[in-house]
Backbone as ProteinMPNN parsed JSONL, in Angstrom:
{"seq_chain_A": "XXXXXXXXXXXXXXXXXXXXXXXXXXXXXXXXXXXXXXXXXXXXXXXXXXXXXXXXXX", "coords_chain_A": {"N_chain_A": [[-86.975, 6.707, 54.089], [-83.755, 5.571, 53.723], [-82.044, 4.516, 50.816], [-80.208, 2.256, 48.635], [-79.653, 3.699, 46.383], [-79.519, 6.356, 47.007], [-77.139, 7.876, 47.003], [-76.684, 8.003, 44.329], [-78.503, 9.667, 43.187], [-77.716, 12.52, 43.148], [-75.765, 12.332, 41.155], [-77.219, 11.499, 38.919], [-78.909, 13.717, 38.648], [-77.022, 15.569, 37.958], [-76.357, 14.706, 35.423], [-78.616, 15.381, 33.991], [-78.268, 18.099, 33.958], [-76.201, 18.375, 32.243], [-73.649, 17.761, 33.163], [-70.58, 16.166, 33.001], [-69.952, 12.755, 33.791], [-68.128, 10.107, 35.406], [-67.162, 6.652, 35.589], [-66.319, 5.079, 38.554], [-64.338, 2.704, 39.789], [-63.156, -0.714, 40.226], [-61.638, -2.401, 37.442], [-63.395, -4.731, 35.594], [-62.801, -7.957, 34.212], [-63.198, -10.409, 31.575], [-64.11, -13.686, 32.622], [-61.943, -16.436, 32.44], [-62.81, -19.137, 31.922], [-65.451, -18.813, 31.238], [-66.499, -16.497, 29.282], [-68.785, -14.952, 29.444], [-69.08, -14.165, 31.982], [-67.898, -11.886, 34.483], [-64.844, -10.972, 36.158], [-63.478, -9.647, 39.106], [-60.733, -8.344, 40.79], [-60.331, -9.119, 44.153], [-58.822, -7.724, 46.076], [-58.491, -5.197, 44.926], [-61.176, -4.527, 44.698], [-61.904, -4.332, 47.394], [-60.316, -2.143, 48.073], [-61.541, -0.094, 46.581], [-63.979, -0.157, 47.826], [-63.373, 0.942, 50.315], [-62.691, 3.491, 49.435], [-65.168, 4.35, 48.322], [-66.643, 4.435, 50.683], [-65.369, 6.543, 52.013], [-65.963, 8.635, 50.233], [-68.753, 8.907, 50.393], [-68.989, 9.506, 52.989], [-69.512, 7.834, 55.209]], "CA_chain_A": [[-86.111, 5.552, 54.251], [-82.578, 5.676, 52.862], [-81.852, 3.345, 49.971], [-78.9, 2.065, 48.018], [-79.455, 4.626, 45.272], [-79.528, 7.741, 47.481], [-75.911, 8.56, 46.577], [-76.691, 8.097, 42.872], [-79.412, 10.735, 42.787], [-77.015, 13.736, 42.694], [-75.074, 12.05, 39.894], [-78.224, 11.514, 37.857], [-79.365, 15.089, 38.439], [-75.931, 16.221, 37.242], [-76.46, 14.323, 34.005], [-79.69, 16.197, 33.401], [-77.756, 19.466, 33.789], [-75.11, 18.356, 31.29], [-72.369, 17.587, 33.834], [-69.96, 14.887, 32.671], [-69.719, 11.839, 34.905], [-67.22, 9.009, 35.11], [-67.332, 5.459, 36.4], [-65.23, 4.911, 39.495], [-64.349, 1.355, 40.34], [-62.162, -1.62, 39.658], [-61.91, -2.877, 36.087], [-63.765, -6.137, 35.481], [-62.295, -8.638, 33.018], [-63.939, -11.649, 31.348], [-63.649, -14.907, 33.273], [-61.298, -17.302, 31.432], [-63.589, -20.332, 31.584], [-66.774, -18.434, 30.749], [-66.377, -15.065, 28.988], [-70.032, -14.239, 29.742], [-68.983, -13.73, 33.375], [-66.811, -10.958, 34.771], [-64.042, -11.213, 37.347], [-62.886, -8.445, 39.68], [-59.752, -8.668, 41.817], [-60.914, -8.8, 45.454], [-58.019, -6.7, 46.769], [-58.855, -3.897, 44.335], [-62.566, -4.272, 45.055], [-61.887, -3.866, 48.787], [-59.744, -0.79, 48.072], [-62.581, 0.821, 46.11], [-64.998, -0.121, 48.866], [-62.92, 1.942, 51.284], [-62.797, 4.795, 48.776], [-66.593, 4.701, 48.273], [-67.046, 4.779, 52.058], [-64.865, 7.896, 52.274], [-66.667, 9.6, 49.375], [-70.111, 9.156, 50.86], [-68.886, 10.005, 54.344], [-70.054, 6.977, 56.269]], "C_chain_A": [[-84.965, 5.656, 53.253], [-82.408, 4.381, 52.071], [-80.483, 3.329, 49.348], [-78.622, 3.112, 46.945], [-79.464, 6.09, 45.702], [-78.304, 8.515, 47.009], [-75.873, 8.757, 45.069], [-77.53, 9.281, 42.409], [-78.702, 12.02, 42.37], [-76.281, 13.533, 41.366], [-76.061, 12.127, 38.745], [-78.75, 12.918, 37.612], [-78.29, 15.895, 37.709], [-75.96, 15.917, 35.764], [-77.515, 15.173, 33.323], [-79.225, 17.628, 33.159], [-76.563, 19.503, 32.832], [-73.738, 18.227, 31.915], [-71.818, 16.208, 33.477], [-69.762, 14.047, 33.922], [-68.756, 10.748, 34.453], [-67.543, 7.838, 36.014], [-66.101, 5.337, 37.288], [-65.323, 3.512, 40.081], [-63.299, 0.484, 39.687], [-62.599, -2.115, 38.274], [-62.236, -4.367, 36.109], [-63.19, -6.695, 34.174], [-63.096, -9.919, 32.819], [-63.284, -12.833, 32.065], [-63.121, -15.858, 32.212], [-62.184, -18.449, 30.975], [-64.971, -20.022, 31.023], [-66.781, -16.93, 30.501], [-67.67, -14.273, 29.188], [-70.024, -13.684, 31.16], [-67.791, -12.798, 33.546], [-66.114, -11.343, 36.069], [-63.457, -9.874, 37.787], [-61.936, -8.891, 40.784], [-60.282, -8.203, 43.175], [-60.132, -7.746, 46.227], [-58.376, -5.309, 46.239], [-60.293, -3.53, 44.678], [-62.663, -3.744, 46.485], [-61.335, -2.443, 48.874], [-60.788, 0.233, 47.61], [-63.721, 0.92, 47.114], [-64.641, 0.921, 49.924], [-63.026, 3.355, 50.697], [-64.254, 5.248, 48.703], [-67.063, 5.161, 49.647], [-66.59, 6.2, 52.404], [-65.634, 8.951, 51.482], [-68.069, 9.916, 49.879], [-70.165, 9.523, 52.331], [-69.483, 9.134, 55.425], [-68.969, 6.161, 56.936]], "O_chain_A": [[-85.201, 5.813, 52.055], [-82.605, 3.288, 52.601], [-79.696, 4.261, 49.507], [-77.462, 3.379, 46.633], [-79.422, 6.978, 44.851], [-78.415, 9.688, 46.651], [-75.111, 9.588, 44.575], [-77.28, 9.836, 41.339], [-79.044, 12.578, 41.327], [-76.188, 14.454, 40.553], [-75.78, 12.743, 37.718], [-79.015, 13.277, 36.464], [-78.606, 16.797, 36.933], [-75.628, 16.77, 34.941], [-77.319, 15.632, 32.198], [-79.728, 18.299, 32.258], [-75.972, 20.564, 32.633], [-72.743, 18.552, 31.268], [-72.508, 15.201, 33.632], [-69.442, 14.573, 34.988], [-68.595, 10.503, 33.258], [-68.129, 8.011, 37.083], [-64.972, 5.477, 36.818], [-66.279, 3.183, 40.785], [-62.64, 0.884, 38.727], [-63.791, -2.226, 37.99], [-61.438, -5.172, 36.59], [-63.106, -5.992, 33.167], [-63.623, -10.468, 33.787], [-62.06, -12.954, 32.102], [-63.775, -16.068, 31.19], [-62.3, -18.707, 29.777], [-65.592, -20.881, 30.399], [-67.045, -16.16, 31.425], [-67.653, -13.044, 29.11], [-70.85, -12.84, 31.508], [-66.796, -12.913, 32.831], [-66.709, -11.953, 36.957], [-63.003, -9.076, 36.967], [-62.296, -9.721, 41.618], [-60.64, -7.037, 43.338], [-60.725, -6.954, 46.96], [-58.542, -4.364, 47.011], [-60.599, -2.362, 44.921], [-63.42, -2.811, 46.753], [-61.829, -1.63, 49.655], [-60.898, 1.31, 48.195], [-64.356, 1.968, 47.236], [-65.497, 1.685, 50.371], [-63.408, 4.295, 51.393], [-64.551, 6.408, 48.99], [-67.789, 6.148, 49.768], [-67.337, 6.966, 53.014], [-65.922, 10.031, 51.996], [-68.52, 11.058, 49.801], [-71.233, 9.816, 52.869], [-69.919, 9.643, 56.458], [-69.252, 5.387, 57.85]]}, "name": "protein", "num_of_chains": 1, "seq": "XXXXXXXXXXXXXXXXXXXXXXXXXXXXXXXXXXXXXXXXXXXXXXXXXXXXXXXXXX"}
């Protein structure tokens, strides 16, 4: 059964082999009214969603 972390497995195996990894995604910023919460711009989030879809080939 395929799960949400199937695409992460190759990344984690790369870490074990000493391959550098980077985070790919929109930058979250603290919410003005409550700095314990993060805010992400929805337009940028949607753009990264399309990029993720292309990267994993679905």
